LOMAR-59920 format. One record per residue: residue in three letters; x, y, z of N, C-alpha, C in turn. Coordinates in Angstrom, 2 decimals, m for minus. Layout:
BEGIN
+------+---------+---------+---------+---------+---------+---------+---------+---------+---------+
| rest |      nu |      nv |      nw |     cau |     cav |     caw |      cu |      cv |      cw |
+------+---------+---------+---------+---------+---------+---------+---------+---------+---------+
|  ALA |       X |       Y |       Z |       X |       Y |       Z |       X |       Y |       Z |
...
+------+---------+---------+---------+---------+---------+---------+---------+---------+---------+
END
This chain:
BEGIN
+------+---------+---------+---------+---------+---------+---------+---------+---------+---------+
| rest |      nu |      nv |      nw |     cau |     cav |     caw |      cu |      cv |      cw |
+------+---------+---------+---------+---------+---------+---------+---------+---------+---------+
|  MET |   m0.23 |   m3.87 |   m7.77 |   m0.07 |   m2.48 |   m8.13 |   m0.01 |   m2.37 |   m9.65 |
|  ARG |   m0.72 |   m1.42 |  m10.24 |   m0.81 |   m1.33 |  m11.68 |    0.14 |   m0.29 |  m12.28 |
|  THR |    1.35 |   m0.22 |  m11.82 |    2.28 |    0.75 |  m12.38 |    2.84 |    0.26 |  m13.70 |
|  SER |    2.26 |   m0.79 |  m14.27 |    2.81 |   m1.40 |  m15.48 |    2.31 |   m0.77 |  m16.77 |
|  ILE |    1.45 |    0.25 |  m16.73 |    0.91 |    0.80 |  m17.97 |    2.02 |    1.32 |  m18.88 |
|  ALA |    3.09 |    1.86 |  m18.36 |    4.19 |    2.34 |  m19.20 |    5.49 |    1.63 |  m18.85 |
|  GLN |    5.41 |    0.44 |  m18.30 |    6.61 |   m0.22 |  m17.78 |    7.34 |   m1.08 |  m18.80 |
|  THR |    6.75 |   m1.38 |  m19.93 |    7.47 |   m2.15 |  m20.94 |    7.73 |   m1.25 |  m22.13 |
|  PRO |    8.76 |   m1.55 |  m22.91 |    9.03 |   m0.72 |  m24.08 |    7.82 |   m0.63 |  m25.02 |
|  LYS |    7.10 |   m1.72 |  m25.19 |    5.94 |   m1.71 |  m26.08 |    4.85 |   m0.76 |  m25.57 |
|  GLN |    4.59 |   m0.78 |  m24.27 |    3.58 |    0.10 |  m23.70 |    4.01 |    1.56 |  m23.79 |
|  TYR |    5.29 |    1.82 |  m23.52 |    5.79 |    3.19 |  m23.63 |    5.72 |    3.67 |  m25.07 |
|  GLN |    6.05 |    2.81 |  m26.03 |    5.99 |    3.18 |  m27.45 |    4.57 |    3.54 |  m27.86 |
|  HIS |    3.58 |    2.86 |  m27.28 |    2.19 |    3.20 |  m27.57 |    1.88 |    4.63 |  m27.13 |
|  LEU |    2.31 |    5.00 |  m25.92 |    2.11 |    6.37 |  m25.44 |    2.88 |    7.37 |  m26.30 |
|  GLU |    4.07 |    6.99 |  m26.72 |    4.88 |    7.85 |  m27.57 |    4.19 |    8.09 |  m28.92 |
|  ARG |    3.58 |    7.05 |  m29.50 |    2.86 |    7.21 |  m30.77 |    1.67 |    8.16 |  m30.61 |
|  ILE |    0.97 |    8.07 |  m29.48 |   m0.15 |    8.98 |  m29.23 |    0.37 |   10.42 |  m29.20 |
|  ASP |    1.49 |   10.65 |  m28.52 |    2.08 |   11.99 |  m28.47 |    2.48 |   12.46 |  m29.87 |
|  LYS |    3.03 |   11.58 |  m30.68 |    3.43 |   11.96 |  m32.05 |    2.20 |   12.36 |  m32.86 |
|  ASP |    1.09 |   11.63 |  m32.69 |   m0.15 |   11.98 |  m33.40 |   m0.66 |   13.35 |  m32.97 |
|  ILE |   m0.60 |   13.63 |  m31.67 |   m1.02 |   14.95 |  m31.16 |   m0.13 |   16.03 |  m31.76 |
|  ALA |    1.18 |   15.80 |  m31.76 |    2.14 |   16.79 |  m32.26 |    1.98 |   17.04 |  m33.76 |
|  ALA |    1.56 |   16.03 |  m34.50 |    1.41 |   16.19 |  m35.95 |    0.42 |   17.30 |  m36.30 |
|  GLY |   m0.53 |   17.55 |  m35.42 |   m1.50 |   18.62 |  m35.65 |   m0.90 |   20.02 |  m35.54 |
|  TYR |    0.30 |   20.12 |  m35.01 |    0.96 |   21.42 |  m34.84 |    1.94 |   21.73 |  m35.96 |
|  ALA |    2.48 |   20.69 |  m36.60 |    3.55 |   20.88 |  m37.57 |    3.14 |   21.83 |  m38.68 |
|  PHE |    3.94 |   22.85 |  m38.88 |    3.76 |   23.84 |  m39.94 |    2.45 |   24.61 |  m39.83 |
|  SER |    1.89 |   24.67 |  m38.63 |    0.71 |   25.50 |  m38.37 |    1.17 |   26.94 |  m38.17 |
|  PRO |    0.29 |   27.91 |  m38.37 |    0.68 |   29.28 |  m38.06 |    0.84 |   29.46 |  m36.55 |
|  CYS |    1.79 |   30.27 |  m36.18 |    2.04 |   30.55 |  m34.76 |    0.94 |   31.46 |  m34.23 |
|  SER |    0.42 |   31.14 |  m33.07 |   m0.64 |   31.97 |  m32.47 |   m0.07 |   32.94 |  m31.44 |
|  LYS |    1.26 |   32.92 |  m31.27 |    1.88 |   33.76 |  m30.25 |    2.64 |   34.95 |  m30.83 |
|  CYS |    2.65 |   35.07 |  m32.14 |    3.40 |   36.16 |  m32.76 |    2.87 |   37.51 |  m32.27 |
|  PRO |    3.78 |   38.43 |  m31.90 |    3.33 |   39.75 |  m31.46 |    2.76 |   40.54 |  m32.64 |
|  ALA |    1.99 |   41.56 |  m32.32 |    1.36 |   42.40 |  m33.36 |    2.40 |   43.03 |  m34.28 |
|  SER |    3.63 |   43.20 |  m33.82 |    4.67 |   43.82 |  m34.63 |    5.14 |   42.93 |  m35.79 |
|  VAL |    4.84 |   41.64 |  m35.72 |    5.21 |   40.72 |  m36.80 |    4.14 |   40.81 |  m37.88 |
|  GLU |    4.58 |   41.10 |  m39.13 |    3.62 |   41.30 |  m40.23 |    2.73 |   40.10 |  m40.48 |
|  GLU |    3.33 |   38.93 |  m40.54 |    2.58 |   37.71 |  m40.82 |    3.03 |   36.63 |  m39.83 |
|  PRO |    2.10 |   35.92 |  m39.20 |    2.51 |   34.89 |  m38.24 |    3.45 |   33.88 |  m38.89 |
|  GLY |    4.44 |   33.48 |  m38.13 |    5.37 |   32.47 |  m38.62 |    4.73 |   31.08 |  m38.57 |
|  THR |    5.43 |   30.11 |  m39.11 |    4.96 |   28.73 |  m39.02 |    5.74 |   28.03 |  m37.92 |
|  LEU |    5.15 |   26.99 |  m37.40 |    5.79 |   26.23 |  m36.32 |    6.66 |   25.12 |  m36.91 |
|  HIS |    7.94 |   25.15 |  m36.57 |    8.89 |   24.14 |  m37.02 |    9.33 |   23.31 |  m35.83 |
|  ARG |    9.64 |   22.05 |  m36.08 |   10.05 |   21.15 |  m35.01 |   11.27 |   21.68 |  m34.26 |
|  SER |   11.18 |   21.58 |  m32.95 |   12.28 |   21.97 |  m32.08 |   12.22 |   21.07 |  m30.84 |
|  ASN |   12.21 |   19.75 |  m31.09 |   12.09 |   18.77 |  m30.01 |   13.27 |   18.85 |  m29.06 |
|  TYR |   13.07 |   18.37 |  m27.85 |   14.17 |   18.32 |  m26.89 |   14.10 |   17.03 |  m26.10 |
|  GLU |   15.27 |   16.62 |  m25.62 |   15.35 |   15.37 |  m24.86 |   14.84 |   15.55 |  m23.45 |
|  ARG |   14.15 |   14.53 |  m22.97 |   13.73 |   14.45 |  m21.57 |   14.28 |   13.16 |  m21.01 |
|  LYS |   14.51 |   13.12 |  m19.73 |   14.94 |   11.90 |  m19.05 |   13.97 |   11.62 |  m17.92 |
|  PRO |   12.75 |   11.19 |  m18.29 |   11.74 |   10.98 |  m17.24 |   12.08 |    9.79 |  m16.35 |
|  ARG |   11.66 |    9.88 |  m15.13 |   11.79 |    8.79 |  m14.18 |   10.48 |    8.01 |  m14.17 |
|  GLY |   10.53 |    6.84 |  m13.56 |    9.31 |    6.06 |  m13.40 |    9.30 |    4.78 |  m14.21 |
|  PHE |   10.38 |    4.49 |  m14.89 |   10.49 |    3.23 |  m15.61 |   11.03 |    2.17 |  m14.65 |
|  ALA |   10.61 |    0.93 |  m14.86 |   11.19 |   m0.16 |  m14.09 |   12.66 |   m0.28 |  m14.52 |
|  ALA |   13.51 |   m0.72 |  m13.59 |   14.94 |   m0.84 |  m13.87 |   15.18 |   m1.65 |  m15.14 |
|  GLY |   16.00 |   m1.10 |  m16.04 |   16.32 |   m1.78 |  m17.28 |   15.29 |   m1.61 |  m18.38 |
|  LYS |   14.19 |   m0.91 |  m18.11 |   13.11 |   m0.76 |  m19.10 |   13.09 |    0.65 |  m19.72 |
|  GLU |   14.07 |    1.50 |  m19.35 |   14.08 |    2.85 |  m19.86 |   14.33 |    2.85 |  m21.37 |
|  PRO |   13.67 |    3.75 |  m22.11 |   13.94 |    3.82 |  m23.55 |   15.33 |    4.41 |  m23.78 |
|  ALA |   15.93 |    4.09 |  m24.92 |   17.26 |    4.61 |  m25.24 |   17.23 |    6.13 |  m25.33 |
|  THR |   16.18 |    6.65 |  m25.93 |   16.01 |    8.11 |  m26.01 |   14.57 |    8.44 |  m25.67 |
|  CYS |   14.36 |    9.63 |  m25.17 |   13.02 |   10.09 |  m24.84 |   12.94 |   11.56 |  m25.27 |
|  VAL |   12.15 |   11.82 |  m26.29 |   12.07 |   13.15 |  m26.87 |   10.70 |   13.75 |  m26.59 |
|  ARG |   10.71 |   15.00 |  m26.17 |    9.47 |   15.76 |  m25.96 |    9.22 |   16.55 |  m27.23 |
|  ASP |    8.08 |   16.32 |  m27.86 |    7.73 |   17.05 |  m29.07 |    7.52 |   18.52 |  m28.75 |
|  SER |    8.11 |   19.37 |  m29.57 |    7.98 |   20.80 |  m29.35 |    8.23 |   21.51 |  m30.67 |
|  PHE |    7.78 |   22.76 |  m30.75 |    7.89 |   23.55 |  m31.98 |    8.36 |   24.95 |  m31.64 |
|  CYS |    8.95 |   25.60 |  m32.65 |    9.43 |   26.97 |  m32.49 |    8.93 |   27.78 |  m33.68 |
|  CYS |    8.50 |   29.00 |  m33.44 |    7.99 |   29.88 |  m34.49 |    9.14 |   30.28 |  m35.42 |
|  SER |    8.86 |   30.34 |  m36.72 |    9.88 |   30.68 |  m37.71 |   10.05 |   32.19 |  m37.89 |
|  ALA |    9.13 |   33.00 |  m37.35 |    9.16 |   34.45 |  m37.60 |   10.19 |   35.16 |  m36.73 |
|  GLU |   11.00 |   36.01 |  m37.39 |   11.91 |   36.87 |  m36.64 |   11.06 |   37.81 |  m35.80 |
|  GLY |   11.46 |   38.04 |  m34.58 |   10.68 |   38.88 |  m33.68 |    9.72 |   38.08 |  m32.81 |
|  CYS |    9.61 |   36.80 |  m33.09 |    8.77 |   35.94 |  m32.25 |    9.63 |   34.78 |  m31.74 |
|  ARG |    9.80 |   33.75 |  m32.56 |   10.61 |   32.57 |  m32.23 |   10.15 |   31.87 |  m30.95 |
|  LYS |    8.89 |   32.09 |  m30.56 |    8.40 |   31.48 |  m29.31 |    8.15 |   29.99 |  m29.49 |
|  ARG |    8.29 |   29.27 |  m28.38 |    8.12 |   27.82 |  m28.37 |    6.67 |   27.46 |  m28.07 |
|  THR |    6.20 |   26.43 |  m28.75 |    4.89 |   25.84 |  m28.50 |    5.11 |   24.35 |  m28.27 |
|  THR |    4.68 |   23.86 |  m27.12 |    4.84 |   22.45 |  m26.79 |    3.46 |   21.82 |  m26.69 |
|  PRO |    3.18 |   20.82 |  m27.54 |    1.86 |   20.20 |  m27.56 |    1.53 |   19.43 |  m26.28 |
|  GLU |    0.26 |   19.09 |  m26.15 |   m0.19 |   18.25 |  m25.05 |    0.51 |   16.89 |  m25.14 |
|  SER |    0.47 |   16.14 |  m24.04 |    1.17 |   14.86 |  m24.00 |    0.43 |   13.88 |  m23.10 |
|  VAL |    0.53 |   12.60 |  m23.44 |    0.04 |   11.56 |  m22.53 |    1.19 |   10.99 |  m21.71 |
|  ARG |    2.42 |   11.38 |  m22.05 |    3.59 |   10.87 |  m21.32 |    4.03 |   11.79 |  m20.19 |
|  PHE |    3.84 |   13.08 |  m20.33 |    4.38 |   14.05 |  m19.39 |    3.29 |   14.90 |  m18.77 |
|  LEU |    3.43 |   15.23 |  m17.51 |    2.55 |   16.19 |  m16.84 |    3.36 |   17.44 |  m16.57 |
|  LYS |    3.28 |   18.38 |  m17.46 |    3.98 |   19.66 |  m17.36 |    5.44 |   19.44 |  m16.99 |
|  GLY |    5.93 |   20.02 |  m15.92 |    7.34 |   19.94 |  m15.58 |    7.72 |   18.77 |  m14.70 |
|  ARG |    6.82 |   17.83 |  m14.46 |    7.12 |   16.69 |  m13.58 |    8.23 |   15.83 |  m14.20 |
|  VAL |    9.13 |   15.34 |  m13.36 |   10.21 |   14.51 |  m13.88 |    9.78 |   13.05 |  m14.04 |
|  TYR |    8.71 |   12.65 |  m13.37 |    8.19 |   11.29 |  m13.52 |    7.17 |   11.25 |  m14.64 |
|  LEU |    7.02 |   10.08 |  m15.27 |    6.01 |    9.90 |  m16.29 |    4.63 |   10.25 |  m15.73 |
|  GLY |    3.79 |   10.86 |  m16.54 |    2.45 |   11.24 |  m16.11 |    1.65 |   10.06 |  m15.61 |
|  VAL |    1.80 |    8.91 |  m16.25 |    1.04 |    7.73 |  m15.84 |    1.45 |    7.29 |  m14.44 |
|  VAL |    2.72 |    7.46 |  m14.09 |    3.20 |    7.08 |  m12.75 |    2.62 |    8.05 |  m11.72 |
|  VAL |    2.65 |    9.35 |  m12.04 |    2.10 |   10.36 |  m11.12 |    0.62 |   10.08 |  m10.87 |
|  ALA |   m0.11 |    9.73 |  m11.92 |   m1.54 |    9.46 |  m11.78 |   m1.80 |    8.16 |  m11.03 |
|  LEU |   m1.13 |    7.08 |  m11.41 |   m1.39 |    5.78 |  m10.79 |   m1.00 |    5.73 |   m9.33 |
|  VAL |    0.18 |    6.25 |   m9.02 |    0.63 |    6.20 |   m7.63 |   m0.30 |    7.02 |   m6.74 |
|  ALA |   m0.68 |    8.20 |   m7.22 |   m1.59 |    9.04 |   m6.43 |   m3.00 |    8.44 |   m6.35 |
|  ALA |   m3.35 |    7.58 |   m7.31 |   m4.69 |    6.99 |   m7.34 |   m4.85 |    5.77 |   m6.45 |
|  MET |   m3.78 |    5.28 |   m5.86 |   m3.91 |    4.10 |   m5.00 |   m4.96 |    4.39 |   m3.93 |
|  ARG |   m5.95 |    3.55 |   m3.85 |   m7.10 |    3.79 |   m2.98 |   m6.76 |    4.04 |   m1.52 |
|  HIS |   m5.85 |    3.31 |   m0.98 |   m5.61 |    3.42 |    0.46 |   m4.29 |    4.12 |    0.78 |
|  GLY |   m3.75 |    4.82 |   m0.18 |   m2.52 |    5.56 |    0.08 |   m1.30 |    4.66 |    0.10 |
|  PRO |   m0.15 |    5.28 |    0.07 |    1.09 |    4.50 |    0.02 |    1.51 |    3.98 |    1.40 |
|  ASN |    1.02 |    2.79 |    1.76 |    1.43 |    2.20 |    3.03 |    2.89 |    1.74 |    2.93 |
|  ALA |    3.43 |    1.22 |    3.99 |    4.86 |    0.85 |    4.03 |    5.23 |   m0.17 |    2.96 |
|  VAL |    4.37 |   m1.17 |    2.73 |    4.68 |   m2.19 |    1.73 |    4.68 |   m1.58 |    0.34 |
|  ARG |    3.66 |   m0.77 |    0.03 |    3.59 |   m0.13 |   m1.29 |    4.77 |    0.82 |   m1.50 |
|  MET |    5.12 |    1.57 |   m0.46 |    6.23 |    2.51 |   m0.59 |    7.53 |    1.77 |   m0.88 |
|  LYS |    7.72 |    0.63 |   m0.27 |    8.94 |   m0.15 |   m0.53 |    8.98 |   m0.58 |   m1.99 |
|  VAL |    7.86 |   m1.03 |   m2.52 |    7.78 |   m1.44 |   m3.93 |    8.05 |   m0.23 |   m4.84 |
|  LEU |    7.43 |    0.90 |   m4.51 |    7.63 |    2.11 |   m5.32 |    9.09 |    2.55 |   m5.32 |
|  GLU |    9.70 |    2.52 |   m4.16 |   11.11 |    2.93 |   m4.06 |   12.02 |    1.98 |   m4.83 |
|  GLU |   11.76 |    0.67 |   m4.71 |   12.61 |   m0.31 |   m5.39 |   12.43 |   m0.30 |   m6.89 |
|  HIS |   11.20 |   m0.22 |   m7.36 |   10.94 |   m0.36 |   m8.79 |   10.94 |    0.95 |   m9.56 |
|  LEU |   10.54 |    2.03 |   m8.93 |   10.41 |    3.30 |   m9.65 |   11.29 |    4.42 |   m9.11 |
|  GLY |   11.91 |    4.20 |   m7.96 |   12.76 |    5.23 |   m7.39 |   12.01 |    6.43 |   m6.83 |
|  VAL |   10.75 |    6.24 |   m6.44 |    9.95 |    7.34 |   m5.90 |    9.84 |    7.20 |   m4.38 |
|  ASP |    9.96 |    8.30 |   m3.67 |    9.90 |    8.22 |   m2.21 |    8.60 |    8.82 |   m1.67 |
|  ARG |    8.40 |    8.64 |   m0.37 |    7.16 |    9.04 |    0.30 |    6.87 |   10.54 |    0.16 |
|  THR |    7.88 |   11.39 |    0.28 |    7.64 |   12.84 |    0.18 |    7.18 |   13.23 |   m1.23 |
|  THR |    7.72 |   12.56 |   m2.24 |    7.31 |   12.83 |   m3.62 |    5.86 |   12.42 |   m3.81 |
|  VAL |    5.49 |   11.25 |   m3.32 |    4.10 |   10.78 |   m3.42 |    3.17 |   11.75 |   m2.70 |
|  ALA |    3.55 |   12.21 |   m1.52 |    2.72 |   13.17 |   m0.78 |    2.55 |   14.46 |   m1.56 |
|  ARG |    3.62 |   14.91 |   m2.22 |    3.55 |   16.13 |   m3.03 |    2.60 |   15.94 |   m4.21 |
|  TRP |    2.65 |   14.76 |   m4.86 |    1.74 |   14.49 |   m5.97 |    0.28 |   14.50 |   m5.50 |
|  CYS |    0.03 |   13.85 |   m4.38 |   m1.34 |   13.81 |   m3.84 |   m1.85 |   15.21 |   m3.53 |
|  ARG |   m1.00 |   16.05 |   m2.95 |   m1.38 |   17.45 |   m2.67 |   m1.68 |   18.19 |   m3.95 |
|  TRP |   m0.86 |   17.97 |   m4.98 |   m1.08 |   18.65 |   m6.26 |   m2.45 |   18.30 |   m6.82 |
|  TRP |   m2.78 |   17.00 |   m6.83 |   m4.08 |   16.58 |   m7.36 |   m5.22 |   17.18 |   m6.55 |
|  ARG |   m5.12 |   17.20 |   m5.26 |   m6.26 |   17.56 |   m4.39 |   m6.31 |   19.04 |   m4.04 |
|  GLU |   m5.24 |   19.78 |   m4.30 |   m5.24 |   21.22 |   m3.98 |   m5.03 |   22.07 |   m5.23 |
|  ASP |   m3.90 |   21.92 |   m5.91 |   m3.60 |   22.75 |   m7.07 |   m4.49 |   22.41 |   m8.27 |
|  PHE |   m4.59 |   21.13 |   m8.59 |   m5.35 |   20.69 |   m9.75 |   m6.81 |   21.13 |   m9.67 |
|  VAL |   m7.42 |   20.97 |   m8.50 |   m8.85 |   21.30 |   m8.37 |   m9.12 |   22.80 |   m8.47 |
|  ASP |   m8.10 |   23.63 |   m8.35 |   m8.26 |   25.08 |   m8.51 |   m8.14 |   25.55 |   m9.95 |
|  MET |   m7.77 |   24.65 |  m10.85 |   m7.58 |   25.03 |  m12.25 |   m8.92 |   25.20 |  m12.95 |
|  PRO |   m9.07 |   26.25 |  m13.77 |  m10.30 |   26.41 |  m14.56 |  m10.54 |   25.19 |  m15.47 |
|  PHE |   m9.45 |   24.61 |  m15.98 |   m9.57 |   23.41 |  m16.82 |  m10.32 |   22.31 |  m16.08 |
|  TRP |   m9.97 |   22.08 |  m14.80 |  m10.61 |   21.02 |  m14.03 |  m12.09 |   21.30 |  m13.85 |
|  ARG |  m12.44 |   22.54 |  m13.57 |  m13.86 |   22.86 |  m13.36 |  m14.66 |   22.58 |  m14.63 |
|  GLU |  m14.08 |   22.87 |  m15.80 |  m14.76 |   22.59 |  m17.07 |  m14.88 |   21.08 |  m17.30 |
|  LEU |  m13.77 |   20.36 |  m17.11 |  m13.79 |   18.92 |  m17.33 |  m14.75 |   18.24 |  m16.37 |
|  ARG |  m14.75 |   18.64 |  m15.13 |  m15.60 |   18.02 |  m14.10 |  m17.07 |   18.11 |  m14.47 |
|  ARG |  m17.48 |   19.24 |  m15.08 |  m18.89 |   19.41 |  m15.48 |  m19.33 |   18.40 |  m16.53 |
|  THR |  m18.37 |   17.88 |  m17.31 |  m18.72 |   16.96 |  m18.39 |  m18.82 |   15.51 |  m17.92 |
|  LEU |  m18.42 |   15.24 |  m16.69 |  m18.37 |   13.86 |  m16.20 |  m19.52 |   13.57 |  m15.26 |
|  VAL |  m20.19 |   12.43 |  m15.52 |  m21.32 |   12.03 |  m14.70 |  m21.10 |   10.59 |  m14.26 |
|  PRO |  m21.18 |   10.32 |  m12.96 |  m21.25 |   11.30 |  m11.87 |  m19.93 |   12.04 |  m11.76 |
|  ARG |  m19.98 |   13.18 |  m11.14 |  m18.78 |   14.00 |  m10.99 |  m17.78 |   13.32 |  m10.06 |
|  PRO |  m16.50 |   13.33 |  m10.44 |  m15.48 |   12.72 |   m9.58 |  m15.37 |   13.45 |   m8.24 |
|  GLU |  m15.13 |   12.69 |   m7.18 |  m14.93 |   13.29 |   m5.86 |  m13.53 |   13.87 |   m5.79 |
|  GLU |  m13.44 |   15.15 |   m5.50 |  m12.14 |   15.82 |   m5.49 |  m11.22 |   15.27 |   m4.41 |
|  ALA |  m11.77 |   14.85 |   m3.30 |  m10.93 |   14.30 |   m2.22 |  m10.29 |   12.97 |   m2.61 |
|  LEU |  m10.81 |   12.33 |   m3.65 |  m10.29 |   11.03 |   m4.08 |   m9.55 |   11.09 |   m5.41 |
|  LEU |   m9.20 |   12.30 |   m5.86 |   m8.46 |   12.44 |   m7.11 |   m7.05 |   11.86 |   m6.97 |
|  PRO |   m6.49 |   11.31 |   m8.02 |   m7.03 |   11.14 |   m9.35 |   m7.82 |    9.84 |   m9.54 |
|  GLY |   m7.90 |    9.03 |   m8.49 |   m8.62 |    7.76 |   m8.58 |  m10.06 |    7.91 |   m9.02 |
|  SER |  m10.77 |    8.90 |   m8.47 |  m12.17 |    9.09 |   m8.84 |  m12.31 |    9.54 |  m10.29 |
|  LEU |  m11.32 |   10.25 |  m10.81 |  m11.34 |   10.65 |  m12.22 |  m11.08 |    9.43 |  m13.11 |
|  TRP |  m10.13 |    8.62 |  m12.72 |   m9.82 |    7.40 |  m13.48 |  m11.04 |    6.49 |  m13.54 |
|  GLU |  m11.81 |    6.41 |  m12.46 |  m13.02 |    5.59 |  m12.46 |  m13.99 |    6.02 |  m13.55 |
|  ARG |  m14.08 |    7.32 |  m13.82 |  m14.99 |    7.81 |  m14.87 |  m14.55 |    7.33 |  m16.25 |
|  TYR |  m13.28 |    6.98 |  m16.39 |  m12.76 |    6.51 |  m17.67 |  m12.63 |    4.99 |  m17.71 |
|  GLY |  m13.10 |    4.32 |  m16.67 |  m13.16 |    2.87 |  m16.70 |  m12.17 |    2.12 |  m15.83 |
|  ARG |  m11.24 |    2.79 |  m15.21 |  m10.23 |    2.19 |  m14.33 |   m9.56 |    0.97 |  m14.96 |
|  THR |   m9.23 |    1.10 |  m16.25 |   m8.51 |    0.08 |  m16.99 |   m7.28 |    0.74 |  m17.61 |
|  ARG |   m6.46 |   m0.04 |  m18.26 |   m5.30 |    0.50 |  m18.97 |   m5.76 |    1.51 |  m20.02 |
|  GLU |   m6.78 |    1.13 |  m20.80 |   m7.31 |    2.02 |  m21.84 |   m7.94 |    3.26 |  m21.21 |
|  GLY |   m8.60 |    3.06 |  m20.06 |   m9.20 |    4.18 |  m19.36 |   m8.16 |    5.18 |  m18.87 |
|  MET |   m7.00 |    4.67 |  m18.42 |   m5.93 |    5.56 |  m17.98 |   m5.42 |    6.38 |  m19.15 |
|  ILE |   m5.26 |    5.75 |  m20.31 |   m4.79 |    6.48 |  m21.49 |   m5.80 |    7.55 |  m21.88 |
|  GLU |   m7.09 |    7.21 |  m21.84 |   m8.13 |    8.21 |  m22.15 |   m8.11 |    9.35 |  m21.14 |
|  MET |   m7.89 |    9.03 |  m19.87 |   m7.81 |   10.08 |  m18.85 |   m6.61 |   10.98 |  m19.13 |
|  LEU |   m5.46 |   10.39 |  m19.48 |   m4.28 |   11.19 |  m19.77 |   m4.50 |   12.07 |  m21.00 |
|  LYS |   m5.23 |   11.58 |  m21.98 |   m5.57 |   12.42 |  m23.14 |   m6.44 |   13.59 |  m22.71 |
|  ALA |   m7.41 |   13.32 |  m21.85 |   m8.30 |   14.38 |  m21.38 |   m7.55 |   15.43 |  m20.58 |
|  LEU |   m6.46 |   15.02 |  m19.91 |   m5.66 |   15.94 |  m19.11 |   m4.66 |   16.72 |  m19.96 |
|  GLY |   m4.70 |   16.55 |  m21.27 |   m3.76 |   17.20 |  m22.17 |   m3.48 |   18.66 |  m21.89 |
|  PRO |   m4.50 |   19.49 |  m21.69 |   m4.23 |   20.91 |  m21.45 |   m3.38 |   21.21 |  m20.23 |
|  VAL |   m3.31 |   20.32 |  m19.25 |   m2.47 |   20.60 |  m18.08 |   m1.08 |   20.00 |  m18.22 |
|  THR |   m0.77 |   19.42 |  m19.39 |    0.55 |   18.84 |  m19.57 |    1.55 |   19.83 |  m20.14 |
|  THR |    1.09 |   21.02 |  m20.48 |    1.97 |   22.00 |  m21.08 |    1.48 |   23.41 |  m20.80 |
|  ALA |    2.40 |   24.32 |  m20.68 |    2.03 |   25.73 |  m20.50 |    1.87 |   26.41 |  m21.85 |
|  THR |    2.32 |   25.75 |  m22.93 |    2.31 |   26.41 |  m24.23 |    1.45 |   25.71 |  m25.25 |
|  GLY |    0.67 |   24.72 |  m24.86 |   m0.18 |   24.02 |  m25.80 |   m1.42 |   24.81 |  m26.12 |
|  ARG |   m2.41 |   24.15 |  m26.67 |   m3.63 |   24.84 |  m27.10 |   m4.32 |   25.55 |  m25.95 |
|  GLU |   m4.25 |   25.00 |  m24.73 |   m4.87 |   25.66 |  m23.58 |   m4.16 |   26.96 |  m23.23 |
|  GLY |   m2.85 |   27.02 |  m23.50 |   m2.08 |   28.21 |  m23.17 |   m2.16 |   29.30 |  m24.23 |
|  ARG |   m2.81 |   29.01 |  m25.34 |   m2.87 |   29.99 |  m26.43 |   m3.87 |   31.07 |  m26.18 |
+------+---------+---------+---------+---------+---------+---------+---------+---------+---------+
END
């Protein structure tokens, strides 16, 4: 099982650095959410918050886990903007890589795999079933997915998501990271896709 992409501190730090690079593009940018009543758009200032994601192997959790976020400086707005992420999938409590990898297992979570998942990651069968439904029902209805799917040749089979999507990126550790980068717009309601 390849749940090791974010299982060591070094691997997690790599994903964290990618998120920091993405967030750097937002720092001190003009706010795009300011209402018309605000004379001049405010700038985005850091307003990070702590997250406690699940999905780390026992004893491998980072000491702190911060979600990069920004808040508008203009009075009358003060709205939050949260950049895309390779670590988080919107409001999911598990790491995005865990949600993608577990759901991508070719033959589904059989009893042996489920035991490993429960022991090492603390994820249960109903959670895995919910993730699989999200990929195959909710995700495929998103306009973002329809746009991304058109750019991939051959097109990923929706019934085999996210595994078929990962295959388009090479089904390697690096391919998973590239896939997570491509999924950036669905990792936040307030990122560039939400503007």
